[in-house]
C-alpha positions in Angstrom: 71.7 84.7 141.3 71.1 81.0 140.5 71.4 78.3 143.1 74.2 76.7 141.0 76.5 79.7 141.6 75.9 79.4 145.3 77.3 75.8 145.5 80.2 73.9 144.0 77.8 71.9 141.7 75.9 72.6 138.5 72.1 72.6 138.5 70.5 69.2 138.5 70.2 68.2 134.8 72.9 70.6 133.8 72.9 74.3 132.9 70.3 75.8 130.5 69.9 79.0 128.7 67.4 80.0 131.5 70.3 79.7 134.0 72.4 81.9 131.7 69.7 84.5 131.7 69.6 84.5 135.5 73.3 85.2 135.8 74.5 88.8 136.5 75.6 91.0 133.7 79.3 91.0 134.8 81.1 91.0 131.5 82.1 87.4 131.7 81.9 85.3 128.5 79.8 82.3 129.2 78.9 79.6 126.7 77.0 76.3 127.1 77.9 72.9 125.7 75.2 70.3 126.4 74.5 71.7 129.8 78.1 72.3 130.8 79.0 75.9 131.5 82.2 77.1 129.6 83.9 80.2 130.8 86.7 81.6 128.6 89.5 83.8 130.0 89.5 87.4 128.8 90.6 87.7 125.2 94.1 89.1 124.4 94.8 92.4 122.7 95.7 90.5 119.5 92.4 88.6 119.5 90.3 91.7 120.0 92.2 93.7 117.4 91.6 91.0 114.8 87.9 90.8 115.7 87.4 94.6 115.7 89.3 95.0 112.4 87.5 92.1 110.7 84.1 93.4 111.8 84.9 96.9 110.4 86.3 95.6 107.1 83.4 93.2 106.5 80.9 96.0 107.4 82.4 98.2 104.6 81.2 95.9 101.9 78.2 94.4 103.6 75.2 94.6 101.3 71.6 95.3 102.3 70.0 92.2 103.7 73.0 91.4 106.0 74.5 92.8 109.2 78.0 92.4 110.7 78.6 92.4 114.5 80.8 90.7 117.0 80.5 88.6 120.2 76.7 88.3 120.2 75.3 85.0 121.6 73.9 82.3 119.3 71.3 80.1 121.1 71.4 76.7 119.4 69.0 75.1 121.9 68.3 75.1 125.7 71.7 73.5 126.5 73.9 74.9 123.7 74.8 78.5 123.4 78.0 80.0 121.8 79.4 83.4 121.2 81.2 83.7 117.9 84.0 86.3 117.7 82.4 87.9 114.6 79.2 87.1 112.9 77.1 88.1 109.9 73.4 87.8 110.3 70.3 88.7 108.3 69.4 92.3 108.4 65.9 91.4 109.5 67.3 89.6 112.6 69.6 92.6 113.4 66.7 95.0 113.1 65.2 93.6 116.3 68.4 94.6 118.2 68.9 91.2 119.7 71.2 90.2 122.5 70.8 86.6 121.3 70.4 85.2 117.8 68.8 82.0 116.7 71.0 79.8 114.4 68.7 80.3 111.3 69.4 84.1 111.6 73.2 83.6 111.4 74.8 83.5 108.0 78.5 83.4 109.0 80.2 82.6 112.3 83.9 83.5 112.8 86.2 82.1 115.5 89.7 83.4 116.2 91.7 80.6 117.6 93.3 81.3 120.9 95.8 79.0 122.7 93.3 77.8 125.3 90.4 77.3 122.8 92.2 75.5 120.0 90.1 72.3 120.1 86.9 74.2 120.7 87.4 76.5 117.7 88.9 73.9 115.3 86.7 70.9 116.1 83.8 71.4 118.4 82.3 74.7 117.3 82.4 74.1 113.6 80.7 70.7 114.1 77.9 72.2 116.2 77.5 75.3 114.0 77.1 73.0 111.0 74.7 70.8 112.8 72.7 74.0 113.7 72.6 74.9 110.0 74.8 78.0 109.9 75.8 78.3 106.2 79.4 79.6 106.6 82.2 79.3 109.1 85.6 81.0 109.2 88.4 80.1 111.5 91.3 82.5 111.9 94.6 80.9 112.9 97.1 83.2 114.8 100.0 80.8 115.7 103.4 82.0 114.6 102.3 85.6 114.2 101.1 85.1 110.7 97.3 85.1 110.2 95.6 82.4 108.1 91.8 82.5 107.4 90.3 79.1 106.7 86.8 79.4 105.1 84.1 76.7 105.1 80.6 76.2 103.5 78.0 73.9 104.9 77.2 70.6 103.3 73.6 70.8 104.6 72.8 67.1 103.8 75.5 65.8 106.0 75.5 68.7 108.4 79.3 69.3 108.2 81.5 72.0 106.8 83.6 71.6 103.6 86.7 73.7 103.4 86.6 76.3 100.6 90.0 78.0 101.1 93.0 78.8 103.1 94.0 82.4 102.8 97.3 84.1 104.0 97.4 87.2 101.7 93.7 87.9 100.7 90.4 86.3 101.4 88.8 86.3 98.0 85.4 84.7 98.1 81.8 85.3 97.0 80.4 83.8 100.1 78.2 84.9 101.9 78.7 88.0 99.7 81.6 89.2 97.5 84.6 89.6 99.8 88.1 90.7 98.8 89.9 91.2 102.1 93.6 91.8 102.4 94.8 89.9 105.5 97.0 92.9 106.3 93.8 94.9 107.1 93.0 92.6 110.0 96.6 91.9 111.2 97.5 93.6 114.5 100.4 96.0 114.5 103.7 94.5 115.7 105.1 96.1 118.9 
């Protein structure tokens, strides 16, 4: 266990991915933002249902050359590391069975907005994913019980995302591959 966990203070100079690697495999979701350790609470049933269904639906139409997975770490650099809820990577990267991806291996990062991660999912992560060169970003809004999928494409020159659509019935896009996704297929059952 790292020295940082044995005291009330982070390591001198901040947390690094080396520190993350030294932490026990305890199922906790840990991310790094410029050396600051972020720990999210356990996701809700709704969040996990959306992530699981989205992964399955995207995988149905996923062409050769790509792979769909969920909650695998993306190491941006030594002090930035995030875990998208769902991601599409290159098939070559997936073939090595990684527990961590490099940003250039990720084609699409998807974040499902939770009440306690709104600013991170709406502002921070898209800014840093774009800066890292990830070509596509989707944000799934869940407020009010109705899902909205907001899709983005990178403007690589300016390292920012440009919104390409807001979808409430179907996601109908050709990026990163042809996708015609009824939102009802990823919407959790009402109880």
